[in-house]
N, C-alpha and C positions, 0 to 999 in steps of 0.2 A: 394521586395530590390534584387535589379540586384547584382551580382557578377562583373560587369565593374564598378558598380558606384567608382569612387575615393574618396568618402565620407568615405564610408564603409570601416572603419579597421577591417579588421578580425584575431583574436587573436588565437593562435593554442590554445586549454584546454591544462593544465595539465596534464592530460591523455587520453589514447582513447574512446571516446564516441562510442556507438553502436550505430548502425541504427534507424534512429524511423520507429518503428512499432506499433502496434496494441500490440502484444506480450510485447513488453519492457512497453508500458503505464500498462497494468495487473499490471506486476512486480514488477513497480516503486509503482501504489495504493497500492499495498500487502504490500511491505515492509516497505511503510509510516504508515499504520494500524499496523501492526508487532512492529513498532518502538512505537506507540502510545498506544499499548497494554501492552509495557515492555516485549516486546519477544526477543529483539534484544540490545544486550546487546555489548558497545566498549570498555572498561575495564574488567578486573574480578572483578575488585574493583566498579565498578560504579553497580550498581543495580537501574536500572532508575522504577519511579514508574508509573504506566498504568493513561492513560489520557483515562478516557471515554468517555467523548462529543466529543473529536474531533477522536478515532477510530470509535465511531458510525457515523460520519459524513461521513469520508473517506469509510467505508462499504455502508452504502446507497447509495454515489456516485457510488458506482460500483456496486450497484445494480439497478441503473436509467441506470445507461451507460449498463447494460444489457438487461431491459426493452428495453431500445431504441434502440437497435442493433440487436433485436432479426429479423431472417431472413437474416441480413444484413451480417454474419460471417460466416468465413470457419468453417467446425466442430471442426478443433482443435482451434481454436482463442475462438469459445463457450466454450470449454470443459476450458479450460484455465480458462474464466472469469466466467461463473459457479461454476467451483469447488472451486475457490480462495471464491471468494464471501461465497460458503458454508460451507467452513474450517474456512473464517474469523470468520463467525455468530457463530461458534461452540468454537473458542478459543475465542471470547468476552463472550460466557458464561462461558466458565472453568476458565479463567482469572478472572470476575465479582465476580464467586463461590468462589474462592481460596481470593481474597481479602477480602468476607464477612465473611470466614472462619478463618481468621488472627486476624480479627478486634475483630471477637466475642471472640476470646482465651484471646486477649488481655483485655477484659472489665472484 
């Protein structure tokens, strides 16, 4: 689409948006996975339940991205993605073990 298109309505976002970049994509996916694992809270009162199916899917999606972009990223981009995938995999295991322990204590 062209910015010259008179039919194109451009609305201002309610807040400043960062420039689209690979780093922003990785950070966005990482935040999504962290929310799905229940690691991000919106308020002090809300304790989010982990959604392991969605979290695993997001982490696997990032793994595919890592595999398919191999050799096409800058060192910084590669490290950001690789470190994010590694840490999210670790956190997935950690959260699932915590949930398992809590369930065992209730039983």
